[in-house]
C-alpha positions in Angstrom: -84.6 8.0 -45.0 -82.7 5.0 -44.1 -79.5 5.2 -42.2 -76.3 3.8 -44.5 -74.7 0.3 -43.6 -71.4 2.1 -41.8 -73.3 4.4 -39.8 -75.7 1.5 -38.3 -72.4 -0.6 -37.5 -70.9 2.4 -36.1 -74.2 2.9 -33.8 -73.8 -0.9 -33.0 -70.5 -0.7 -31.1 -71.4 2.2 -29.4 -74.2 0.1 -27.7 -73.2 -1.4 -24.1 -76.0 -4.1 -25.3 -74.1 -5.3 -28.4 -70.9 -5.5 -26.6 -72.1 -7.6 -23.5 -74.0 -9.8 -26.3 -70.4 -10.3 -28.1 -68.7 -10.9 -24.7 -71.1 -13.7 -23.6 -70.5 -15.1 -27.1 -67.0 -15.6 -26.6 -67.7 -17.2 -23.2 -69.0 -20.4 -25.0 -66.1 -21.0 -27.1 -64.0 -20.8 -24.1 -65.7 -23.5 -22.0 -63.5 -26.5 -24.2 -60.3 -24.2 -24.8 -59.0 -23.1 -21.6 -59.0 -26.7 -19.9 -56.8 -28.3 -22.6 -53.7 -27.3 -21.6 -53.8 -28.4 -18.4 -54.9 -31.9 -19.4 -51.8 -33.3 -18.8 -51.1 -32.0 -15.5 -54.2 -33.1 -14.3 -53.5 -36.6 -15.0 -50.3 -36.1 -13.1 -52.2 -34.8 -9.8 -54.8 -37.7 -10.1 -52.3 -41.0 -11.0 -53.7 -42.9 -8.2 -57.5 -42.0 -9.3 -57.9 -45.6 -11.5 -60.3 -44.0 -13.6 -57.8 -40.9 -14.1 -57.1 -41.7 -17.9 -60.7 -41.9 -19.0 -62.0 -39.1 -16.7 -59.3 -36.6 -17.8 -60.1 -37.3 -21.4 -63.8 -36.8 -21.1 -63.1 -33.5 -19.2 -63.2 -31.8 -22.5 -66.2 -33.1 -24.3 -68.1 -32.9 -20.9 -69.4 -29.4 -21.1 -70.5 -30.1 -25.2 -72.8 -33.3 -23.7 -74.3 -31.1 -21.2 -75.1 -28.2 -24.1 -76.7 -30.8 -25.9 -79.0 -32.0 -23.4 -80.0 -28.7 -21.8 -79.8 -25.9 -24.4 -83.5 -27.5 -25.3 -84.5 -27.0 -22.1 -82.9 -23.1 -21.7 -85.1 -22.1 -24.6 -88.3 -23.0 -22.4 -86.6 -21.4 -19.4 -86.1 -18.1 -21.5 -89.2 -17.5 -23.0 -90.7 -18.5 -19.2 -88.4 -16.4 -16.9 -86.7 -13.9 -19.9 -83.4 -14.2 -21.7 -81.6 -11.4 -19.4 -82.3 -13.2 -16.2 -81.4 -16.5 -18.1 -78.2 -14.7 -19.6 -77.3 -12.9 -16.2 -77.8 -16.5 -14.6 -75.5 -18.4 -16.8 -72.9 -16.0 -16.6 -72.7 -16.5 -12.9 -72.8 -20.3 -13.2 -70.2 -19.9 -15.8 -68.1 -18.0 -13.4 -68.7 -20.4 -10.2 -68.0 -23.2 -12.2 -65.2 -22.6 -14.4 -63.5 -21.5 -11.0 -64.5 -24.8 -9.1 -61.8 -26.9 -10.6 -59.0 -24.7 -8.5 -60.9 -26.1 -5.2 -62.3 -29.3 -5.9 -60.6 -32.2 -4.4 -60.9 -35.1 -6.6 -61.3 -35.7 -10.2 -65.0 -37.0 -10.3 -65.8 -33.6 -8.8 -64.0 -31.4 -11.7 -66.0 -33.7 -13.7 -69.2 -32.8 -13.1 -68.5 -29.1 -12.6 -67.8 -29.7 -15.9 -70.8 -30.7 -16.9 -72.5 -27.6 -14.8 -70.3 -25.5 -16.7 -72.0 -27.2 -20.1 -75.6 -25.8 -18.7 -73.8 -22.4 -18.2 -72.9 -22.5 -21.9 -76.2 -23.9 -22.6 -77.8 -20.9 -20.8 -76.0 -18.3 -21.8 -75.9 -19.6 -25.5 -79.7 -19.9 -26.1 -80.2 -16.4 -24.4 -77.7 -14.3 -26.2 -78.7 -15.7 -29.1 -82.5 -14.8 -28.4 -81.6 -11.6 -27.3 -79.6 -11.2 -30.8 -83.0 -11.6 -32.6 -85.3 -9.6 -30.2 
């Protein structure tokens, strides 16, 4: 006997694991979107830095560059240490790197934190995609 599709979908929405995976998936899209409104203010704040114009423009694609570099290795880590553990590590790193811009003193370190944020996104994306497949 098979379960009707509507009933299966209702069961999925009641599973906290499915909700957690969907929430993790939303983090990956927020990495680039949340900084865009702050770019003009960051450029004004760090106007004394001679590389401010270039670095501020690179803050948006920086996480994507890190994802492209680290995602293949994240797959190896997920297979070796476990998907759930890597997802939790990615979320913790995402929180730390995402909040770091509030406390960092200069633009190069903010840029570095965005690269670390990309590493966190790579961990999250790889782990949550593998967990969905499982």
